[in-house]
C-alpha positions as CSV (number, residue, x, y, z in Angstrom):
1,M,-12.6,-6.3,-22.3
2,D,-16.1,-7.3,-23.4
3,I,-16.0,-10.5,-21.4
4,V,-15.2,-8.6,-18.3
5,I,-18.1,-6.2,-18.8
6,S,-20.6,-9.0,-19.6
7,T,-19.4,-10.9,-16.5
8,L,-20.0,-7.8,-14.4
9,Y,-23.5,-7.2,-15.8
10,L,-24.4,-10.9,-15.5
11,G,-23.3,-10.8,-11.9
12,Y,-25.4,-7.7,-11.2
13,I,-28.5,-9.4,-12.8
14,L,-28.0,-12.6,-10.9
15,L,-27.5,-10.7,-7.6
16,I,-30.6,-8.5,-8.0
17,F,-33.1,-11.1,-9.4
18,G,-31.7,-13.9,-7.2
19,T,-32.2,-11.8,-4.1
20,L,-35.7,-10.9,-5.1
21,G,-36.4,-14.5,-5.9
22,V,-35.2,-15.5,-2.4
23,I,-37.3,-12.8,-0.7
24,L,-40.5,-12.9,-2.8
25,G,-40.2,-16.2,-4.7
26,P,-42.3,-19.4,-4.3
27,E,-41.9,-21.6,-1.3
28,R,-39.9,-18.9,0.6
29,R,-41.1,-20.2,4.0
30,D,-39.2,-23.4,3.7
31,P,-35.6,-22.8,5.1
32,F,-34.1,-25.6,3.0
33,V,-35.5,-24.3,-0.3
34,R,-34.3,-20.8,0.7
35,L,-30.8,-22.3,1.3
36,L,-30.8,-23.7,-2.2
37,N,-32.2,-20.4,-3.7
38,I,-29.5,-18.3,-2.0
39,E,-26.9,-19.9,-4.3
40,I,-28.0,-17.7,-7.2
41,P,-27.2,-14.4,-5.5
42,A,-23.9,-15.9,-4.2
43,L,-23.0,-16.8,-7.7
44,G,-23.8,-13.2,-8.8
45,V,-21.5,-11.8,-6.1
46,M,-18.8,-14.2,-7.3
47,L,-19.2,-13.0,-10.9
48,I,-19.0,-9.4,-9.8
49,F,-15.8,-10.0,-8.0
50,L,-14.5,-12.2,-10.8
51,A,-14.7,-9.1,-13.1
52,Y,-12.2,-7.4,-10.8
53,N,-9.9,-10.1,-9.4
54,H,-10.0,-13.9,-9.7
55,T,-8.5,-14.6,-6.2
56,L,-10.9,-12.2,-4.6
57,A,-13.8,-13.9,-6.3
58,L,-12.8,-17.3,-5.1
59,M,-12.3,-16.2,-1.5
60,T,-15.6,-14.3,-1.5
61,Y,-17.6,-17.2,-2.9
62,I,-16.1,-19.7,-0.4
63,A,-16.7,-17.3,2.5
64,I,-20.3,-16.4,1.5
65,N,-21.3,-20.0,1.0
66,S,-19.7,-21.1,4.3
67,L,-21.5,-18.4,6.3
68,I,-24.9,-18.9,4.6
69,V,-24.8,-22.7,5.1
70,L,-24.0,-22.3,8.8
71,V,-26.8,-19.7,9.3
72,F,-29.4,-21.7,7.5
73,I,-28.6,-25.0,9.1
74,R,-28.9,-23.3,12.5
75,T,-32.3,-21.9,11.3
76,I,-33.5,-25.3,10.2
77,I,-32.5,-26.9,13.5
78,R,-34.1,-24.0,15.5
79,K,-37.4,-24.3,13.5
80,E,-37.6,-28.0,14.1
81,E,-37.0,-27.5,17.8
82,L,-39.8,-24.9,18.0
83,E,-42.2,-27.2,16.1
84,A,-41.5,-30.1,18.5
């Protein structure tokens, strides 16, 4: 039972501080660095769901990462088009 609670709290901490790091952290203007930094909150969400159900955690982690990668790759391409 203690491992479930510690996993849940660790997930909350990673989600909160990871999101603040992406929004307010260093080099937040570079879309590729932001893409790499978004992995920390995604891991936090996975740990939160892992405390409840293993299958739900895996499906959520895969879905979040897939969507985030698609959005940020589109953002990087759009930014390079506007700069050219």
